Structure formats: C-alpha cells, structure tokens
C-alpha positions in Angstrom: 3.8 10.9 -4.7 1.8 7.6 -4.3 -1.8 7.7 -2.5 -3.6 4.5 -1.5 -7.3 4.7 -1.9 -9.0 2.8 1.0 -11.9 0.6 0.6 -14.3 0.7 3.4 -13.0 -2.0 5.4 -9.5 -0.9 5.0 -7.4 0.4 8.0 -6.4 3.9 7.1 -3.9 4.1 9.7 -2.0 0.9 8.2 -2.6 2.3 4.5 -0.8 5.7 5.8 2.0 3.8 7.0 2.2 1.7 3.7 2.2 5.0 1.6 5.1 6.5 3.8 7.2 3.2 3.6 6.5 2.9 -0.4 7.3 6.5 -1.0 10.7 6.1 0.9 11.8 3.2 -1.1 10.8 4.7 -4.3 12.8 7.9 -3.4 15.9 5.7 -2.3 15.9 3.3 -4.9 14.2 4.9 -7.9 12.7 2.0 -9.7 11.5 2.1 -13.3 8.2 0.4 -12.4 6.3 -0.2 -9.3 3.4 -2.6 -9.0 1.1 -2.8 -5.9 -1.4 -5.6 -5.5 -4.4 -5.6 -3.2 -5.3 -8.9 -1.8 -9.1 -9.2 -0.5 -10.2 -11.2 2.0 -6.8 -12.3 3.2 -7.9 -12.8 6.8 -11.3 -14.4 6.1 -12.5 -17.7 7.6 -11.2 -20.7 5.9 
C-alpha cells in the first residue's frame, strides 16, 4: 500500500485521489519500480 504524507500546504483530498490512482495502477500493471516526485512551488508567482 502506498501512503502519501501531506505537507502543511498540500490538498489532502487531492493526495487521497492520487493514492487511489497510484494503488490501482500498481495493482493492474505490477511495476518492478515506482518513483514519485514531489514538485514544490509549482504554482508560485512567476
């Protein structure tokens, strides 16, 4: 089971959706490796 730990500014509803999505993909495709990358400040002012 994959659990994403939220940071204080993360949307926990979105993370829950991502957890479900990732778990289903892992169950269906059974990858040997899985890499998750957290992007911070993606929506900051430019």
